[in-house]
C-alpha positions as CSV (number, residue, x, y, z in Angstrom):
1,M,71.7,64.3,116.8
2,S,75.0,65.1,118.4
3,T,75.2,66.2,122.0
4,P,76.6,69.7,122.6
5,I,79.7,69.9,124.7
6,I,79.2,72.2,127.7
7,V,82.1,74.6,128.3
8,D,82.3,75.8,131.9
9,D,83.3,79.3,133.0
10,D,86.9,78.7,132.3
11,Y,88.1,81.9,130.8
12,T,91.0,80.1,129.1
13,T,88.9,77.8,127.0
14,I,87.8,80.1,124.1
15,P,91.1,81.9,123.8
16,Y,92.9,78.5,123.7
17,L,90.6,77.3,121.0
18,L,91.3,80.4,119.0
19,R,95.1,80.0,119.4
20,Q,94.7,76.5,118.1
21,G,93.3,78.0,114.9
22,Q,89.8,76.7,115.5
23,R,86.9,78.6,113.9
24,I,84.1,79.7,116.3
25,N,80.7,81.0,115.3
26,L,77.7,82.0,117.4
27,I,74.7,80.1,116.3
28,H,71.4,81.1,117.8
29,W,70.1,81.9,121.3
30,H,66.5,82.8,122.1
31,Q,64.6,82.1,125.2
32,I,61.4,80.4,124.3
33,D,60.5,77.9,127.1
34,E,64.2,78.0,128.1
35,R,65.3,76.5,124.9
36,W,68.1,77.2,122.5
37,T,68.1,76.2,118.9
38,Y,70.8,75.8,116.3
39,E,71.0,74.9,112.7
40,T,73.5,72.7,111.0
41,M,73.6,71.1,107.5
42,H,72.2,68.0,109.2
43,G,69.1,69.8,110.4
44,N,67.7,71.9,113.2
45,Y,68.2,70.9,116.8
46,C,67.0,72.3,120.1
47,G,67.7,71.6,123.8
48,R,67.2,72.9,127.3
49,N,70.0,75.0,128.5
50,Q,68.8,78.3,130.0
51,S,72.2,79.7,131.0
52,S,74.1,79.1,127.8
53,W,74.7,80.5,124.4
54,L,75.4,78.0,121.6
55,L,78.6,78.1,119.6
56,E,79.8,76.1,116.7
57,V,83.5,75.2,116.9
58,N,84.9,73.8,113.6
59,G,81.4,72.6,112.7
60,E,80.7,70.9,116.1
61,P,78.0,72.3,118.4
62,R,79.2,73.5,121.8
63,A,77.4,75.4,124.5
64,V,79.1,78.2,126.4
65,S,77.9,80.3,129.2
66,R,76.7,83.9,128.8
67,A,79.5,85.1,131.0
68,M,82.0,83.3,128.7
69,W,80.4,84.8,125.6
70,A,80.6,88.3,127.1
71,F,84.3,87.8,127.8
72,F,84.8,86.4,124.3
73,T,83.2,89.3,122.6
């Protein structure tokens, strides 16, 4: 299992990734015992990160805060 990269509330991070042509997809967020889950072709993974949404950037799992996701959308 790969370890998600935590992206802080740096409002330049997501726009920078987009300018670099990277593909970003929201995976899953649901609060069950403060857990997020996400699916990849390698299987299902879960972790404890109450304050984050999970994104996939070019096929790599990354976590991003709710504040950042609200800004991004």
